N, C-alpha and C positions, 0 to 999 in steps of 0.2 A: 856563437854558442859552442861550448866545448863538445868534443866527441870522444868515444871510447878509445879511438886510435891517437888521441893526444895525451900529452903530459901536462896537467893543469896545476900550476902552483896556487896554493891557497884554497883549493876545493875541499870542503868540509868532508871528513871521513864519515862513513856509515858502517857500523858493525853488523854485517849481514851474514847469516848462515842459512842456506837452503839445502833441502834434502830431496832425494828422488830415488826411485827404483829403476834399475837398468840391467838387463840380462840376468835376472834372478838375485841381483844383489842390491842392497840399499847403501846409498852414498850420502855423505854430508860434506858440502863445500862451503869455505868461507869466501865472502865477496865484499865489495865496497862500492861506494858511489864512483862514478867516472870510469867503470869498466863495462865490457860487453855483456849483455843479458845478466845484469847484476842480481836479479832476484830468482833466477831459476835456470834450469837447463833448457835451452832453446830447442825448438823442433828440429831445426836442421842438424844440430849437433847430436841429438838423440838418433836420428835417422843414420847419420854417419857412422856412429858407434855400433848400433845394431847391425849395420851392414858389414863392417870390417873387423871389429874387435877380436873375433875369434878365428879370423883368417890368417893365412900366412903372409906376413908384412916384412919378413926378414927380421934381423935383430938390431938394426941401426936406423932409427926413425926420427924425422924432424916434424914437429908440430909447429907450423909457421903461423904466427899471429895467434898465439895459444891463449890469450886472456888469462883467466884464473886457473886454466889448466885441465878442464874436464876431458878433452880428447886425449892429450898426451899422457896424463896421469892414469886414466883408465885403461889405455893401451899397455901401460906399463904394469898396472895392477893385474890385468888379465893374463899376462905371460911374463913370468920372471926372467926369461932370457932376453927380453927387449931392453935395449938402452934408448932412451928418448931424450932428444934436445928439445926444449921448449924455448921458443924464441917470440918476443913481442917488443914493440917500442914503449908500451905503457908500463912504467915502473911500478905503479900501484897494482896493476894486474899481476905482474911478476912476483910482488911481495905475497899476494894472496895465494899464487900458484905454489911458492915456496912453503907456505903454511899448510897447504893442502897435500902436498907431497908427503910432509912429515906425518900428517894425520893418517894418510893412506899407507904409510909404511914403504914408500917407494923412492925415498931420497937417494938411496945408493944406486938407483937405475936411471936417474934423470939429471940432466944439466939444464940450468936456467940461464938464458943469455938475453941481454938487452940488445936487439938488432933490428935495424931498419931494413926489412926484406932479409937479403942474405949478406948484409955488409959487415957484420961483426961476428960471424959463425967462426968457431975454432975447428969444427969438423968440416971437411971439404965434400964428403960424399956419403950418401944415404941409400939405404935399400928402399925406403918409402918416405915420401913427403906428404903429409896430411894437412889439410887447412879448411877452415870455415872462414873464407876470405872476408876482409872488411869492406863489403861492397860500398858503404857509405864514403869511404875513402876515395872512391873513384877508380876509373879504369887504369889510370896512370900507375896507381899502386897495385891493384889487383893483377893487371896484365904483366906487371914487372915480376910478380910472384910466379906466374905461370911461365913466363919466358925464361927466368933464371933456373927453374926446375931441372931441365935436362942436364945442364952442366954440374949439377949438385946430386945427381943420382948415379948410383951403380949402373953397369951396362944394361941390366934387365930390370932396373928399378921403375917405380910407379909414382905418379902424383895422383892423389886422391882428394877430391874436394866435394863440398856440398854447395849448391846454388839453386835459387828459386827460379822458376820459369819466368815469372814476371820481372825479374832482375837480370835478365840477359842470359839464361841457360843456353839458348840456342846459338847466340853469337859466341859465347865462351866455348861452346863444343867445336864449333867451326875453327876458332883461333887455336885451340888445342890441337886439332888436326894438322896444322901447319908446323907443329913443334914436336909432335910424337908419332911413333910408329903405328899405334893402335889407340883409339879412344872409344869408350863404351859408356852407356848409361847403365849402372849397375842396379839402381833401385830408384823408385819414384814414390812420393807420398805427400799429400797435402800440398802439391805445387813444388815441393823440393825434389831435386835430382841429386843423385850421388854419381860423379863422373870419375872414371878411372882412366888415366892416360898413361900408357906403357912406353918406355923409352925403347 
């Protein structure tokens, strides 16, 4: 069975538009079959954005595993000084993200990149890396995302991610402690945790 982190040839398209309110604004996003959370903003992404969107993230941000773009595009929309690279392996998701960037008026702030983890990025270093990691892809993928983060962050940069307690939040926290100077749980809600790991 295909997953949202796969590129599936021949999968029928679905013209999906979902709307949601976040931080006092109303958003409309285009989506499709074969992408993560195709029918709406998932709870983990919502908590992540509510926790960090209006904080100081620097001006050079990577949204790793961006899907149709809600994290990276809303971070760009919230602060016009931010430049955000949105990276994913799913071409269909990236096509949706491109349309969503246009609709939000942030195309000049963002760069869309087809990349398997960090393998195809044109920017080498970021102030912040944010991710709602593809847990179903397995630890080999998600832990590669975490392990590669320090070498792609500025000296005082941070990796910020959302993870559910029942999907390995505690072991993820311990692993991040082996990679970063400081790791903290910034927020908790409905079993989700926002982890911030500082280089």
